[in-house]
C-alpha positions as CSV (number, residue, x, y, z in Angstrom):
1,M,-26.9,32.8,73.1
2,L,-24.0,30.7,72.6
3,K,-21.5,30.7,70.2
4,N,-17.8,29.3,69.8
5,L,-14.9,31.2,68.8
6,F,-13.8,28.4,66.2
7,A,-17.2,28.1,64.6
8,A,-17.9,29.4,61.2
9,I,-14.2,30.0,60.2
10,P,-14.5,31.9,56.8
11,V,-13.1,29.8,53.9
12,D,-12.0,33.0,51.7
13,T,-8.3,33.2,52.6
14,S,-7.8,36.1,50.3
15,C,-8.6,38.6,53.6
16,E,-8.8,38.9,57.0
17,T,-12.2,38.9,58.5
18,F,-13.5,41.1,61.4
19,D,-16.4,40.0,63.8
20,D,-17.8,41.8,66.5
21,L,-18.7,39.4,69.3
22,L,-19.6,42.4,71.9
23,D,-20.1,46.3,71.4
24,V,-21.5,48.0,74.4
25,P,-20.5,51.2,75.9
26,G,-16.9,51.3,76.3
27,L,-15.9,48.3,75.3
28,R,-15.8,46.2,71.9
29,I,-14.5,42.6,71.5
30,E,-13.9,41.0,68.2
31,R,-12.6,37.7,66.7
32,I,-10.2,38.6,63.9
33,V,-9.7,35.7,61.2
34,S,-6.1,36.1,58.9
35,H,-4.8,34.0,56.4
36,G,-1.3,34.9,56.1
37,Q,-2.1,38.6,55.7
38,G,-0.4,41.6,57.4
39,S,-0.7,45.3,57.6
40,P,-0.2,46.7,54.4
41,R,3.6,48.0,53.8
42,G,3.8,51.6,55.3
43,F,0.6,51.5,57.2
44,W,0.1,51.8,60.9
45,Y,-2.7,51.4,63.3
46,E,-2.6,54.4,65.8
47,Q,-6.1,53.9,68.0
48,G,-7.8,56.0,70.4
49,G,-8.3,53.7,72.7
50,D,-6.6,50.9,74.7
51,E,-6.7,47.3,73.4
52,W,-5.5,43.6,74.4
53,V,-5.3,41.0,71.9
54,I,-4.7,37.0,72.1
55,V,-3.6,34.9,69.6
56,L,-6.0,31.7,70.2
57,Q,-4.4,29.5,67.2
58,G,-2.0,30.3,64.8
59,S,0.6,32.9,64.9
60,A,1.6,36.5,64.2
61,T,4.1,39.1,65.1
62,L,3.6,43.0,65.8
63,Q,5.9,45.5,65.0
64,I,5.7,48.6,67.3
65,E,6.7,51.4,66.0
66,G,10.4,53.1,67.3
67,R,11.1,49.4,68.6
68,D,13.7,47.3,66.6
69,T,12.6,43.9,67.4
70,L,9.4,42.2,66.6
71,V,6.7,41.0,69.0
72,P,6.2,37.4,68.4
73,L,2.8,36.1,69.5
74,E,2.0,32.1,69.5
75,S,-1.0,30.6,70.5
76,G,-2.3,31.6,73.7
77,D,0.3,34.7,73.7
78,H,-1.3,38.1,74.6
79,Y,-0.4,41.6,74.6
80,W,-1.2,44.8,75.6
81,I,-1.4,48.0,73.2
82,P,-1.9,51.4,74.8
83,A,-4.0,54.0,73.1
84,G,-2.1,56.0,70.7
85,L,0.9,53.9,70.3
86,R,1.3,52.9,66.7
87,H,1.8,49.6,65.8
88,R,1.2,47.1,62.4
89,V,0.9,43.6,62.1
90,D,3.9,42.2,60.3
91,S,3.0,38.8,59.1
92,T,0.5,35.7,60.2
93,A,1.1,32.5,59.7
94,P,0.5,31.5,56.2
95,G,-0.3,27.7,56.5
96,G,-3.8,28.0,58.3
97,P,-5.8,30.6,59.8
98,T,-4.7,32.6,62.7
99,I,-7.5,33.4,65.0
100,W,-7.4,36.8,67.6
101,L,-9.3,37.9,69.9
102,A,-9.2,41.6,70.3
103,V,-10.5,43.5,73.0
104,H,-11.0,47.4,72.9
105,R,-11.3,49.7,75.5
106,R,-13.0,52.7,74.5
């Protein structure tokens, strides 16, 4: 079935949305739409599988535990997050949607 990553962008900007695009054994691909959100203060992701993210539209900054500098991501930038690496989303662009694609290897 043909679908478009930029179609049906949620209009509710009060929360992030997570839409699974593909979920098969060993692999999950999701579209994330953020509207200025970041991870809650003190919250860290620590996932059991590898993750690769790309910002398709907008911008974001990631914080990696133990590193002094943030990782800025603009449209087209991608980043590999190995399993077990504690990280959080510091911020996303407040002026419009940030559209991510996240590929999770289990």
